FILUM-42880 format. One record per residue (C-alpha): residue number from 1; residue in one letter; z, y, x. Coordinates in steps of 0.001 Angstrom, whole numbers, padded with zeros to 6 digits. Layout:
- num  residuo  w  v  u
- NUM  A  Z  Y  X
...
END
This chain:
- num  residuo  w  v  u
- 1  M  109686  081850  095582
- 2  D  112271  084591  095244
- 3  I  111053  087908  096657
- 4  Q  114589  088921  097473
- 5  P  115243  088566  101217
- 6  S  118729  087198  100724
- 7  M  119435  084750  103502
- 8  S  121431  082686  101032
- 9  N  118360  082324  098822
- 10  H  116019  081159  101530
- 11  E  117989  080508  104657
- 12  C  115548  079917  107478
- 13  N  116497  076856  109467
- 14  G  114025  077348  112279
- 15  T  110845  078959  113532
- 16  V  108554  077091  111131
- 17  D  110511  078121  108022
- 18  R  110490  081755  109017
- 19  L  106809  081784  109854
- 20  E  106115  080142  106504
- 21  M  108031  082956  104844
- 22  I  105812  085535  106543
- 23  E  102737  083562  105501
- 24  Y  103884  083428  101885
- 25  L  104700  087117  101675
- 26  T  101477  088338  103244
- 27  T  099246  085863  101421
- 28  N  100731  086949  098093
- 29  A  101111  090639  098923
- 30  R  099730  091998  095650
- 31  K  101895  089697  093528
- 32  V  105019  090433  095585
- 33  Q  104402  094187  095469
- 34  N  104091  094140  091693
- 35  Q  107302  092122  091440
- 36  V  109112  094563  093708
- 37  L  108040  097586  091656
- 38  S  108906  095853  088388
- 39  K  112359  094996  089676
- 40  I  112984  098549  090878
- 41  L  111835  100093  087588
- 42  T  113794  097611  085454
- 43  R  116981  097979  087448
- 44  N  116875  101767  087502
- 45  A  115444  102439  084038
- 46  K  118712  103925  082762
- 47  T  119383  106162  085747
- 48  E  119636  109842  085045
- 49  Y  116530  110641  087029
- 50  L  114144  107880  085991
- 51  S  115088  107959  082301
- 52  R  113637  111474  082108
- 53  F  110168  109957  082244
- 54  S  110582  107460  079411
- 55  S  111044  109256  076093
- 56  D  111631  106042  074128
- 57  G  113978  104513  076683
- 58  R  111605  101732  077647
- 59  V  111198  100421  081158
- 60  L  108202  102062  082799
- 61  D  105324  099796  083707
- 62  K  103264  100271  086850
- 63  A  100626  102474  085220
- 64  S  103234  104733  083624
- 65  F  105156  104974  086848
- 66  K  102095  106109  088753
- 67  R  101148  108556  086024
- 68  L  104519  110057  085135
- 69  V  107015  109872  087985
- 70  P  106512  112835  090308
- 71  V  106271  113296  093997
- 72  V  108904  115893  094818
- 73  G  110515  117366  097884
- 74  Y  113937  116654  099319
- 75  E  114998  120128  098196
- 76  D  114239  119173  094594
- 77  I  116563  116195  094551
- 78  E  119145  117559  096953
- 79  P  121378  118608  094030
- 80  Y  121492  114951  092922
- 81  I  122332  113886  096465
- 82  K  125146  116429  096635
- 83  R  126610  115188  093364
- 84  I  126760  111643  094726
- 85  A  128202  112886  098008
- 86  N  130860  114831  096116
- 87  G  132025  111745  094238
- 88  D  129901  111455  091093
- 89  K  129715  107697  090472
- 90  S  127379  107786  087475
- 91  P  123927  106157  087859
- 92  I  122092  109254  088993
- 93  L  119329  107992  091262
- 94  C  120177  104300  091470
- 95  A  121777  101901  088998
- 96  E  123655  100102  091760
- 97  P  126783  101800  093170
- 98  I  125994  103778  096302
- 99  S  127901  102224  099206
- 100  E  127252  104859  101877
- 101  F  124829  107466  103120
- 102  L  122445  106897  105995
- 103  T  121814  109988  108050
- 104  S  118336  110635  109334
- 105  S  117970  111684  112955
- 106  G  115975  114738  111977
- 107  T  113213  113817  114412
- 108  S  110531  113503  111734
- 109  A  110925  116664  109687
- 110  G  113266  118615  111934
- 111  E  116329  118403  109705
- 112  R  119037  115873  108958
- 113  K  119132  114337  105500
- 114  L  121550  112149  103587
- 115  M  120014  109006  102144
- 116  P  122023  106943  099642
- 117  T  121940  103207  100184
- 118  I  123276  100036  098576
- 119  P  124776  096881  100113
- 120  E  121743  094648  099560
- 121  E  119717  096814  101937
- 122  L  121740  095256  104750
- 123  E  120518  091828  103669
- 124  R  116977  093149  103722
- 125  K  117408  094397  107280
- 126  K  118961  091093  108327
- 127  F  115999  089280  106826
- 128  L  113508  091303  108870
- 129  Y  115508  090897  112083
- 130  S  115605  087138  111511
- 131  L  111798  086997  111666
- 132  L  111310  088793  114978
- 133  M  112242  086091  117453
- 134  P  110391  083225  115740
- 135  V  107249  085355  116011
- 136  M  107997  086072  119672
- 137  N  108645  082403  120291
- 138  Q  104994  081680  119506
- 139  Y  104042  083662  122591
- 140  V  107072  083114  124823
- 141  K  108574  079656  124442
- 142  G  112222  078760  124824
- 143  L  113778  082075  123829
- 144  D  116425  080181  121874
- 145  K  117619  078649  125146
- 146  G  118826  081889  126674
- 147  K  120303  085291  125895
- 148  G  119116  088836  125390
- 149  L  120511  091805  127318
- 150  Y  120110  094615  124805
- 151  F  121791  097983  125162
- 152  L  122965  098723  121627
- 153  F  125324  101525  120598
- 154  I  126983  103077  117590
- 155  K  127252  106790  116871
- 156  A  129813  108964  115165
- 157  E  130271  108690  111436
- 158  T  131716  111102  108894
- 159  K  132784  110986  105273
- 160  T  131393  113000  102409
- 161  P  133751  114974  100139
- 162  G  133593  112040  097717
- 163  G  134757  109615  100407
- 164  L  131485  107825  101186
- 165  L  130610  107101  104799
- 166  A  127674  108987  106303
- 167  R  126293  107474  109492
- 168  P  123058  106481  111271
- 169  V  121286  103373  110035
- 170  L  121912  101308  113179
- 171  T  125597  102214  113224
- 172  S  125782  100965  109650
- 173  Y  123995  097732  110534
- 174  Y  125916  096988  113741
- 175  K  129190  097360  111833
- 176  S  128082  095055  109033
- 177  S  128846  091388  108481
- 178  Q  125094  090792  108464
- 179  F  124879  091788  112134
- 180  R  127880  089662  113056
- 181  D  126398  086686  111199
- 182  M  123264  086875  113345
- 183  A  125361  085890  116360
- 184  G  125154  082278  115224
- 185  D  121367  082323  115339
- 186  P  120163  080816  118658
- 187  F  117336  083363  118715
- 188  N  119783  086271  118531
- 189  V  122408  085607  121184
- 190  Y  123262  088665  123263
- 191  T  125093  089008  126554
- 192  S  126987  091984  125122
- 193  P  130033  091006  123068
- 194  T  129995  092672  119662
- 195  E  133200  094517  120570
- 196  T  131385  096350  123380
- 197  I  128511  097346  121091
- 198  L  131028  098745  118599
- 199  C  132977  100659  121246
- 200  P  132964  104323  120136
- 201  D  132926  105630  123714
- 202  A  129339  105619  125005
- 203  Y  130306  105385  128693
- 204  Q  132704  102483  128199
- 205  S  130222  100701  125948
- 206  M  127423  101037  128496
- 207  Y  129682  099967  131373
- 208  C  130842  096836  129566
- 209  Q  127367  095869  128396
- 210  M  125879  096332  131858
- 211  L  128691  094357  133494
- 212  C  128302  091444  131072
- 213  G  124545  091524  131605
- 214  L  125005  091203  135356
- 215  L  127596  088460  135028
- 216  L  125316  086437  132750
- 217  H  122112  087233  134642
- 218  E  121049  083595  134844
- 219  D  120965  083374  131032
- 220  V  119016  086575  130397
- 221  L  115475  085859  129161
- 222  R  114740  089220  127553
- 223  M  115989  092763  127788
- 224  G  115693  095840  125673
- 225  A  117044  098795  123774
- 226  V  115925  100580  120627
- 227  F  113813  103197  122409
- 228  A  112254  103307  125871
- 229  S  114296  106402  126679
- 230  G  117521  104526  125915
- 231  F  116565  101639  128157
- 232  L  115849  104020  131028
- 233  R  119244  105637  130503
- 234  A  120733  102199  131113
- 235  I  118826  101878  134398
- 236  K  119994  105357  135404
- 237  F  123545  104291  134586
- 238  L  123151  101265  136850
- 239  E  121909  103520  139656
- 240  E  125009  105670  139347
- 241  N  127603  102924  138818
- 242  W  126446  099782  140625
- 243  Q  129081  100045  143331
- 244  E  131972  100023  140875
- 245  L  130306  097254  138886
- 246  C  130062  095192  142067
- 247  D  133740  095801  142771
- 248  D  134636  094443  139328
- 249  I  132454  091381  139848
- 250  R  133958  090745  143282
- 251  R  137583  091148  142179
- 252  G  137232  089592  138744
- 253  E  138955  092638  137267
- 254  L  137641  095273  134883
- 255  S  137634  098933  135889
- 256  S  140555  101007  134645
- 257  K  137971  103434  133235
- 258  V  137495  101018  130368
- 259  T  140446  101714  128097
- 260  D  139092  100430  124790
- 261  V  141336  097443  124080
- 262  A  138829  095364  122120
- 263  S  136151  095883  124761
- 264  R  138509  094991  127614
- 265  E  139562  091776  125960
- 266  A  135971  090807  125173
- 267  V  134713  091520  128699
- 268  M  137575  089612  130319
- 269  R  136468  086536  128413
- 270  V  133235  086802  130425
- 271  L  134718  088134  133663
- 272  K  136965  085137  134183
- 273  Q  137191  085238  137975
- 274  G  135792  087025  140984
- 275  D  132285  086182  142198
- 276  E  131713  087376  145768
- 277  R  128249  085874  145952
- 278  L  126978  087658  142836
- 279  A  128566  090937  143900
- 280  E  126773  090770  147252
- 281  R  123495  089888  145578
- 282  V  123677  092892  143248
- 283  K  124781  095131  146132
- 284  K  121878  093993  148307
- 285  E  119287  094800  145657
- 286  C  120805  098112  144585
- 287  E  121187  099338  148184
- 288  K  117443  099158  148757
- 289  E  115660  102469  148994
- 290  S  113094  101514  146397
- 291  W  114103  100389  142941
- 292  Q  110633  099211  142084
- 293  G  110960  095887  140277
- 294  I  114766  096128  140162
- 295  I  114882  094491  136743
- 296  S  113004  091398  137865
- 297  R  115088  091234  141027
- 298  L  118447  091349  139248
- 299  W  117360  089354  136193
- 300  P  114647  087032  137537
- 301  K  114226  085007  134325
- 302  V  113417  087992  132111
- 303  K  110068  087526  130391
- 304  Y  109633  090897  128669
- 305  I  111284  094188  127722
- 306  E  111641  095013  124044
- 307  V  111623  098747  123363
- 308  V  109708  101231  121252
- 309  V  106974  102587  123527
- 310  T  104613  103956  120893
- 311  G  104253  107605  119892
- 312  T  106261  110006  122024
- 313  M  107917  107064  123810
- 314  S  104613  106172  125480
- 315  Q  105362  108754  128175
- 316  Y  107956  106354  129608
- 317  I  105584  103427  130116
- 318  P  104830  104170  133815
- 319  T  108541  104444  134610
- 320  L  109300  101208  132786
- 321  D  106489  099488  134674
- 322  H  107957  100759  137951
- 323  Y  111455  099445  137319
- 324  S  110365  096185  135692
- 325  G  107631  095231  138114
- 326  G  105088  095196  135321
- 327  L  106888  093033  132762
- 328  P  105308  093056  129276
- 329  L  106564  095857  127030
- 330  V  107079  094563  123508
- 331  C  107323  096459  120223
- 332  T  108485  094023  117544
- 333  M  109112  095949  114342
- 334  Y  108159  098956  112245
- 335  A  111196  100676  110781
- 336  S  112862  103980  110110
- 337  S  116285  105134  109014
- 338  E  115048  105206  105446
- 339  C  113247  101877  105182
- 340  Y  112400  098822  107255
- 341  F  108698  098139  106773
- 342  G  107436  095177  108762
- 343  L  106818  093554  112110
- 344  N  104315  093099  114900
- 345  L  102615  089707  114592
- 346  K  101006  090103  118029
- 347  P  103986  091437  119998
- 348  M  102478  090785  123422
- 349  A  099648  093240  122797
- 350  R  099488  096260  125070
- 351  P  101399  099311  123757
- 352  S  098123  101112  123055
- 353  E  097010  098229  120831
- 354  V  100208  097710  118839
- 355  S  099793  097160  115107
- 356  Y  102288  096210  112440
- 357  T  102134  094053  109340
- 358  I  103998  095511  106383
- 359  L  106070  092933  104537
- 360  P  105556  093492  100813
- 361  N  109105  092539  099792
- 362  M  110755  095361  101751
- 363  G  109857  098072  099237
- 364  Y  106961  099268  097112
- 365  F  104272  100779  099329
- 366  E  101452  103169  098519
- 367  F  099120  105040  100818
- 368  I  097488  108444  100889
- 369  P  094015  108479  102470
- 370  M  093699  110957  105333
- 371  S  090525  112952  105834
- 372  R  088766  112313  109121
- 373  D  087885  115947  109714
- 374  H  091355  117476  109384
- 375  G  093676  114534  109930
- 376  R  095302  115200  106571
- 377  C  094775  114646  102885
- 378  H  091675  116104  101259
- 379  T  092671  119440  099790
- 380  M  091426  120108  096298
- 381  S  093343  122043  093713
- 382  L  094119  120117  090548
- 383  N  095756  123171  088939
- 384  R  098628  121272  087400
- 385  D  100870  123185  085084
- 386  Q  103848  124333  087139
- 387  G  106068  123576  084143
- 388  D  104923  119974  084010
- 389  P  107761  117608  085055
- 390  R  105152  115671  087047
- 391  K  104482  118652  089322
- 392  V  104147  118146  093045
- 393  A  106695  120079  095019
- 394  K  107318  120596  098705
- 395  Q  105507  119465  101795
- 396  N  106783  116155  103153
- 397  G  107545  115433  099507
- 398  I  109621  112553  098297
- 399  H  108918  110549  095193
- 400  E  112285  109999  093574
- 401  N  113768  106539  093481
- 402  G  112713  106525  097091
- 403  R  108987  107158  096473
- 404  S  107990  109397  099336
- 405  C  104867  111351  100104
- 406  N  104494  112752  103613
- 407  A  101420  114822  104131
- 408  G  102551  116630  107243
- 409  H  103710  120184  107781
- 410  D  100115  121469  107825
- 411  A  099207  120233  104363
- 412  H  099024  122604  101452
- 413  V  100921  121886  098252
- 414  D  097643  121551  096370
- 415  G  096513  119152  099071
- 416  I  099517  116958  098521
- 417  D  098822  117122  094814
- 418  A  095358  115755  095484
- 419  C  096817  113083  097722
- 420  V  099029  111842  094924
- 421  E  095947  111315  092791
- 422  E  094518  109153  095582
- 423  L  097501  106861  096135
- 424  L  096334  103359  097012
- 425  D  098254  100114  096845
- 426  L  099024  098058  099941
- 427  T  096239  095590  099225
- 428  D  093585  098228  098497
- 429  L  093269  099720  101976
- 430  S  090122  099873  104081
- 431  V  089920  098715  107681
- 432  G  089575  101600  110131
- 433  E  090952  104264  107790
- 434  E  094153  106266  108269
- 435  Y  096796  106811  105626
- 436  E  100139  108465  105022
- 437  L  102753  105977  103876
- 438  V  104510  106400  100517
- 439  V  107564  104270  099799
- 440  T  109556  103401  096708
- 441  T  112780  101733  097760
- 442  Y  115330  099642  095912
- 443  A  118135  102049  096760
- 444  G  116658  105355  095681
- 445  H  116857  106925  099146
- 446  L  114279  109138  100755
- 447  L  111692  108807  103445
- 448  G  110624  111385  106024
- 449  L  107728  110224  108163
- 450  S  105845  113498  108369
- 451  R  102762  113423  110555
- 452  Q  103073  109696  111234
- 453  H  099888  108011  110074
- 454  S  099106  104355  109540
- 455  K  095694  103183  110687
- 456  V  094503  099920  109200
- 457  S  093049  097779  111968
- 458  R  092519  094647  109876
- 459  A  093798  092906  106818
- 460  L  096609  090467  107585
- 461  F  097000  089252  104021
END
């Protein structure tokens, strides 16, 4: 079976096919991982960066890659990034033409970074998204019979001096044909028209998405946003704007505050006529002094809320419980701006018990064991020659061609050096241990997951 997650190569026709794909990938994790690394090394053998480590021009094998290719910091490869951003089209870091830059949020390491990407990464993201609902459908039946009310937004984008777009990963995905193609999947039907998601004005986008969600309340089986904080912003927006929303529903006319032409036209295809009964129903619920359970009252068929509630987002769990009336909070996938990793095979688990299964075709994954006593890599000096091209550089280091080592801001350089010597493959981990994740991607971009550890709860492959 092809390891490439191209939907054209293995189009999933239903839940069973997609679950079989997960089974195949996880059962054959070691084989798939070796294939992924071989493909990355073969494809990028002639790049300016990787060719430095092969004196005879041969494609590096796995052992040579682990021995020769260094873990370096973003600062070390930033000059290469700048060359690409300034218009250099030669194969510097990746053999494939760079299509755009993804901008990190800066939340992991405290600074924004530019990460080059290639078109096929969008197919890889689409592949992972296509698996989420079939997994959910094992626990909550009939999700393909209704719609999802998800508050999704784009952010501002810029262009580099060389003319390449630079924008957040979700903005890139929402504007792609891969996202639009998902609309035909019965498991991925949203109440929000794509035009409203792509509206550049955040207020107008939120207004239109909320209005469509209210109009189609009988179809809504699930709700969500990317992060818990974003979902609560939507509830706050409803608190502040429900009266005007009710007026629109009653009159069958869209507020003049919405000036985006594409959004207006899309919403009016939903807001076909006035609905006095629905307007009064929404008004009655929103007028109540307490908004406890408001989500279940306005959208009575909703079965769960899908948001990230792990890590720092866990602080919002009590507030979400208040507004939802205790609906399950679901975390479905493990992803970052730099790489999409895997999914939650037990999505109905409590937030405190969430675990993720890494899909071995999404990139090449290695892990740095963390010491139990300090919560970081064991620190032993290996005294490498500072002139050695294999030297370890900065904290939160990145292994070029996307290979990334993140030992946390506290770790010493020598400690990271020791960590590199301890890199373990995905299938060599021990249950109960904690690791830092190291990623080698197809696109040659960089990962910044400093201080985010992965604890292995059990082997799922």
